C-alpha positions in Angstrom: 0.0 0.0 0.0 1.3 3.5 -0.8 3.0 5.5 2.0 1.9 9.1 1.5 3.0 12.4 3.0 0.3 15.0 2.3 1.1 18.7 2.5 -2.4 20.2 3.1 -2.2 23.5 5.0 -6.0 23.4 5.0 -7.4 20.1 6.3 -9.3 18.9 9.4 -11.3 20.3 11.1 -13.9 20.9 8.4 -14.3 24.7 8.6 -14.2 25.6 4.9 -14.4 24.2 1.4 -10.6 23.4 1.1 -10.6 21.7 4.5 -13.6 19.6 3.5 -12.1 18.5 0.2 -8.8 17.5 1.8 -10.3 15.8 4.9 -12.6 13.7 2.8 -9.6 12.7 0.6 -7.6 11.7 3.6 -10.4 9.5 5.0 -11.0 7.9 1.6 -7.2 7.2 1.3 -7.1 5.7 4.8 -9.9 3.3 3.9 -8.1 2.5 0.6 -5.1 1.4 2.6 -2.9 4.4 2.4 -0.3 4.9 5.1 -0.6 8.6 5.3 0.7 11.5 7.4 -0.7 15.0 6.8 1.0 18.3 7.5 -1.5 21.0 8.2 -2.3 24.1 10.3 -5.2 25.3 12.5 -7.2 28.1 11.0 -8.9 31.0 12.7 -11.5 31.8 10.1 -14.5 29.5 9.7 -17.2 29.2 7.1 -18.6 26.2 9.0 -18.4 26.2 12.8 -16.1 23.5 14.1 -17.8 20.4 15.5 -16.1 17.1 16.2 -17.4 13.8 14.9 -16.4 10.2 15.2 -16.3 9.9 11.4 -13.1 11.9 11.3 -11.2 10.4 14.2 -8.9 8.4 12.0 -8.1 11.6 10.0 -7.4 13.6 13.2 -4.9 10.9 14.3 -2.8 11.3 11.0 -2.4 15.1 11.1 0.7 16.8 12.3 -0.1 20.5 12.9 2.4 23.3 12.5 3.1 25.4 15.6 0.1 27.6 16.4 2.3 30.8 16.0 2.4 30.1 12.2 -1.3 30.7 11.9 -1.5 33.7 14.2 -1.1 37.4 13.4 1.6 38.5 15.7 5.2 40.0 15.7 6.6 36.5 16.2 4.7 35.3 13.1 6.2 38.2 11.1 9.7 37.2 12.3 9.1 33.6 11.4 7.9 34.5 7.9 11.2 36.3 7.4 13.0 33.2 8.6 10.9 31.1 6.3 11.7 33.4 3.3 15.4 33.0 3.9 15.1 29.2 4.3 13.0 28.7 1.2 14.1 31.6 -1.0 10.4 32.7 -1.4 9.7 36.0 0.2 6.0 35.5 0.5 3.4 34.9 3.2 3.3 31.2 4.0 7.1 30.7 3.7 7.3 30.0 7.4 4.9 27.1 7.1 6.7 25.8 4.1 10.1 25.9 5.9 8.5 24.1 8.8 7.1 21.4 6.5 10.4 20.9 4.8 12.3 20.5 8.1 9.6 18.3 9.6 9.2 16.2 6.5 12.9 15.6 6.1 13.0 14.4 9.6 10.0 12.0 9.3 11.1 10.7 5.9 14.2 9.1 7.5 12.0 6.5 9.2 8.7 6.6 7.3 10.1 6.0 3.8 7.3 7.7 1.9 6.4 6.7 -1.7 4.9 10.0 -2.6 4.5 13.6 -1.5 1.0 15.0 -2.3 1.0 18.8 -2.3 -2.5 20.1 -2.0 -2.6 23.9 -1.7 -0.5 27.0 -1.1 1.9 27.3 0.7 2.5 23.6 0.1 3.4 24.7 -3.4 6.6 26.1 -1.9 7.3 23.2 0.4 6.6 20.3 -2.0 9.3 20.9 -4.6 12.0 21.6 -1.9 11.1 18.6 0.2 11.1 16.4 -2.9 14.5 17.7 -3.9 15.9 17.2 -0.5 14.5 13.7 0.1 14.2 12.3 -3.4 10.5 11.4 -2.8 8.4 11.8 -5.9 6.1 14.8 -5.8 2.5 15.0 -7.1 1.2 18.5 -7.2 -2.5 19.2 -7.0 -4.2 22.4 -8.1 -7.8 23.0 -6.9 -7.8 26.6 -8.1 -5.8 28.8 -10.4 -2.6 30.0 -8.7 -1.5 32.6 -8.0 -4.8 34.5 -7.4 -3.9 37.1 -10.0 -4.2 34.3 -12.5 -7.9 33.8 -11.8 -10.1 34.3 -14.8 -11.4 37.7 -15.6 -12.8 39.9 -14.1 -11.7 38.8 -10.6 -8.1 38.1 -11.8 -6.1 39.1 -14.8 -6.6 35.8 -16.6 -4.1 35.2 -19.4 -2.7 38.8 -18.9 -1.7 38.1 -15.3 1.8 39.4 -14.4 3.5 37.4 -11.7 6.0 38.5 -9.1 9.5 37.1 -9.2 8.6 34.9 -6.2 5.5 33.5 -7.9 7.3 32.7 -11.1 9.9 30.9 -9.0 7.3 28.8 -7.2 5.5 27.9 -10.4 8.8 27.0 -12.1 9.9 24.8 -9.3 6.6 23.0 -9.2 6.6 22.4 -12.9 10.1 21.1 -13.0 10.2 19.0 -9.8 6.8 17.4 -9.8 6.5 14.0 -11.5 2.8 14.5 -12.0 0.1 17.2 -11.6 -3.6 16.6 -10.8 -6.6 18.9 -11.3 -10.2 18.5 -10.3 -11.5 19.6 -13.7 -10.3 19.4 -17.3 -11.0 23.1 -17.8 -8.7 24.0 -14.9 -6.0 21.6 -16.2 -5.9 23.3 -19.6 -6.1 26.7 -18.0 -3.2 26.2 -15.6 -0.8 24.2 -17.7 0.5 27.2 -19.7 1.3 29.0 -16.5 3.4 25.9 -15.5 4.9 24.7 -18.7 3.4 23.1 -21.9 4.8 19.7 -21.1 2.7 19.5 -17.9 -0.3 18.7 -20.0 1.4 15.4 -20.9 2.1 14.5 -17.2 -1.1 15.5 -15.5 -4.6 14.1 -15.0 -8.0 15.0 -13.8 -9.1 13.5 -10.5 -12.3 15.1 -9.0 -13.2 15.9 -5.4 -14.4 12.9 -3.5 -17.8 12.1 -2.1 -18.2 9.7 0.9 -20.8 7.1 1.4 -21.4 7.9 5.1 -22.1 11.5 4.2 -24.9 10.6 1.8 -28.3 11.8 2.9 -31.7 10.6 1.8 -33.8 13.4 0.6 -36.5 14.2 3.2 -39.8 16.0 2.7 -40.0 19.5 4.2 -42.9 21.1 6.1 -43.2 24.2 4.1 -45.8 24.2 1.3 -43.5 25.7 -1.2 -40.7 25.0 -3.8 -37.6 25.1 -1.6 -34.2 25.8 -3.2 -31.3 25.6 -0.7 -27.7 27.0 -1.0 -24.8 26.3 1.4 -21.7 28.4 1.5 -20.4 31.8 0.4 -23.0 34.3 -1.0 -20.9 37.5 -1.4 -21.5 40.3 -3.9 -19.1 38.7 -6.5 -21.6 35.8 -6.9 -23.8 37.9 -9.2 -26.7 38.0 -6.8 -28.3 40.7 -8.8 -29.0 38.3 -11.7 -30.4 35.8 -9.3 -32.8 38.2 -7.6 -33.8 39.8 -10.9 -34.4 36.3 -12.3 -36.6 35.4 -9.4 -38.6 38.6 -10.0 -39.1 37.7 -13.7 -40.1 34.2 -12.8 -42.7 35.6 -10.3 -44.0 38.1 -12.8 -44.6 35.4 -15.4 -47.3 33.7 -13.2 -50.7 35.0 -12.4 -51.3 32.5 -9.6 -49.5 32.8 -6.3 -46.1 31.3 -6.5 -44.8 29.5 -3.5 -41.0 29.8 -3.8 -38.3 29.9 -1.2 -34.6 30.4 -1.6 -32.8 29.4 1.6 -29.2 30.0 2.1 -26.7 29.6 5.0 -23.1 30.5 5.2 -21.2 33.7 5.0 -22.1 37.1 3.5 -25.8 36.2 3.2 -26.7 39.8 4.1 -25.9 40.9 0.6 -28.5 38.5 -0.8 -31.2 39.7 1.6 -30.5 43.3 0.8 -30.8 42.8 -3.0 -33.9 40.6 -2.5 -35.7 43.5 -0.7 -34.6 45.9 -3.5 -36.2 43.6 -6.1 -39.3 43.2 -4.0 -38.9 39.5 -3.4 -37.8 39.7 0.3 -40.4 37.1 1.2 -38.8 34.5 -1.1 -35.4 34.7 0.6 -34.6 33.2 4.0 -31.3 32.7 5.8 -30.0 30.2 8.3 -27.1 30.8 10.6 -23.9 29.0 9.7 -23.8 25.4 11.0 -21.3 22.5 11.1 -20.7 20.8 7.8 -22.4 17.5 8.6 -25.5 19.3 9.9 -25.6 21.4 6.8 -26.0 18.2 4.7 -29.1 17.4 6.8 -30.6 20.8 6.1 -29.8 20.5 2.4 -31.5 17.1 2.2 -34.7 18.7 3.4 -35.1 20.8 0.3 -36.4 20.3 -3.2 -33.4 21.6 -5.1 -29.8 22.5 -4.4 -28.2 25.7 -5.7 -24.6 26.5 -6.8 -23.7 30.1 -7.3 -20.5 30.9 -9.1 -18.8 34.2 -9.9 -19.1 35.9 -13.2 -15.9 34.4 -14.5 -14.9 34.7 -18.1 -14.7 30.9 -17.9 -15.8 28.7 -15.1 -12.7 26.6 -14.7 -13.5 25.5 -11.2 -15.0 22.4 -9.8 -16.9 23.6 -6.7 -16.6 21.4 -3.7 -20.3 21.6 -3.5 -20.6 19.3 -6.6 -19.3 16.4 -4.6 -21.3 17.5 -1.5 -24.5 17.7 -3.5 -23.8 14.3 -5.2 -24.0 12.8 -1.6 -27.6 14.0 -1.4 -28.8 13.4 -4.9 -31.3 16.3 -5.2 -31.7 18.3 -8.4 -29.0 21.0 -8.9 -29.7 24.6 -10.0 -26.3 25.9 -11.1 -25.9 29.6 -11.7 -22.6 29.5 -13.6 -20.8 31.1 -16.6 -21.9 30.0 -20.1 -18.6 28.1 -20.4 -18.0 26.2 -17.2 -17.0 22.9 -15.7 -20.2 22.7 -13.8 -22.3 23.3 -16.9 -20.3 20.7 -18.8 -21.0 18.1 -16.1 -24.8 18.8 -15.9 -25.2 18.9 -19.7 -23.2 15.7 -20.2 -24.7 13.7 -17.3 -27.9 15.4 -16.2 -28.7 16.0 -12.5 -30.0 19.6 -12.8 -29.9 22.7 -14.9 -27.0 25.1 -15.6 -28.2 28.7 -16.0 -26.1 31.7 -17.3 -25.4 33.6 -14.1 -25.1 36.9 -16.0 -28.7 36.6 -17.4 -31.8 37.2 -15.2 -33.8 35.7 -18.1 -31.8 32.5 -18.1 -32.1 32.2 -14.3 -35.9 32.8 -14.6 -36.2 30.1 -17.3 -34.2 27.6 -15.3 -36.3 28.2 -12.1 -39.5 27.9 -14.3 -38.5 24.5 -15.6 -37.6 23.1 -12.2 -40.7 24.6 -10.6 -43.1 23.1 -13.1 -41.5 19.7 -12.7 -41.9 20.1 -8.9 -45.6 20.9 -9.4 -46.0 17.8 -11.5 -44.2 15.8 -8.9 -41.6 14.6 -11.4 -38.7 16.8 -10.2 -36.5 14.0 -8.8 -37.1 11.7 -11.7 -36.3 14.3 -14.3 -33.4 16.2 -12.6 -32.2 14.1 -9.6 -28.4 14.1 -9.2 -27.9 10.8 -7.3 -26.2 9.2 -10.3 -23.4 11.9 -10.1 -22.1 9.9 -7.1 -20.6 7.5 -9.6 -18.3 10.4 -10.7 -17.3 11.6 -7.3 -17.7 8.4 -5.1 -14.7 7.3 -3.1 -14.4 4.0 -5.0 -14.1 5.9 -8.3 -11.6 8.5 -7.0 -9.5 5.9 -5.1 -9.3 3.8 -8.3 -8.0 6.8 -10.2 -5.3 7.4 -7.5 -4.4 3.7 -7.5 -3.9 3.8 -11.3 -1.8 6.9 -11.0 0.4 5.5 -8.3 0.9 2.3 -10.3 1.8 4.2 -13.4 4.4 6.2 -11.6 5.8 3.1 -9.9 6.1 1.5 -13.3 7.9 4.5 -14.5 10.3 4.4 -11.6 11.0 0.7 -12.3 11.8 1.5 -15.9 14.0 4.6 -15.3 15.3 4.0 -11.7 14.5 7.7 -11.3 11.0 9.1 -10.7 12.2 12.6 -11.5 13.9 12.2 -14.9 14.4 15.9 -15.2 17.5 17.3 -13.5 17.0 18.0 -9.8 16.7 21.7 -9.2 19.0 23.4 -6.8 17.0 24.4 -3.8 17.6 27.9 -2.5 18.7 29.0 1.0 19.6 26.3 3.5 18.1 23.6 1.3 20.9 23.5 -1.2 
């Protein structure tokens, strides 16, 4: 069975999307037989309140947390960042965690004999290549989002016109050269990011989606309200094009002479923006909010609705695979995705069904999508027509773990043939890691 060192600065407890994605992967890996250690840090900001659960006990036992001072804002943290920059050659926030991970990983590798390093998110992008160079352990880099943030698609980033700092160029270059393989949760993100790394990365990369877990599956349950209930969990800030949503609801309501019983329920962060816009559009009665709750409890609330909503930003291209796609596949209800015309979410729903993707810049498209789902709900055919339970076959742990097993086998075969995982010249690590 593979022996894995995962560099996941955001992991258990499940307080945000990145933490949820990584924690679920660790648990799936443990059950697949991985011998795994996880380097992480405790975070202060929470999208989901922290609540312990027996499900995650085996994950908690595998995590090695960085010193708490590395996640606090304090003069000592500032001093440690300077130290980390000198050690790694990367004068950027997060260098202290990276330097700690390299030092700790080098120490543990002497006795653990890892087969692979999995780098999951920044600042692991700094630590992974240096640690791989220092120990000779093959590195697999994962990119859940475009990096650095300036590379986000327009208009929130600069897209293809992004100008990177010297430190960012160095981090991308090391990652491209040192990693034996790169993984992405979506094909769109893979093709978007590869030019930032190097063109040959396309030939040594693959798409492995976020994982859904069987024990987190929820059976849809009837709700008490006599209305069509659409539920959304997570961030609902102004950049999510809430204006198009509210204007679309208004159009939908205006297209009916009878009284429409529609409720959009959301819980998470920044929900005040949605409430304010709803009142401006005169649809305040259609919007309700719920206080943030622990991740597992949120799944219970979602299961008690008729439809689940995804709200993406107005990206030029939706290259992301939202973590909610795997979460929603655990529930199986129809999905209303407000997403760019060109998007990974739209690709999935058009190819496999499970809901409707609506152009999140078009109130008319939003209204039309709600209309189709609402009429299906009235006919009591909603689940049969648009249910998403079959999407579990894409995100389920058996599927994802099989993809990782095939990847590990491929890289092991390559090692056997070449006696060298990293057949590109080893890169000189800066600072004290030379």
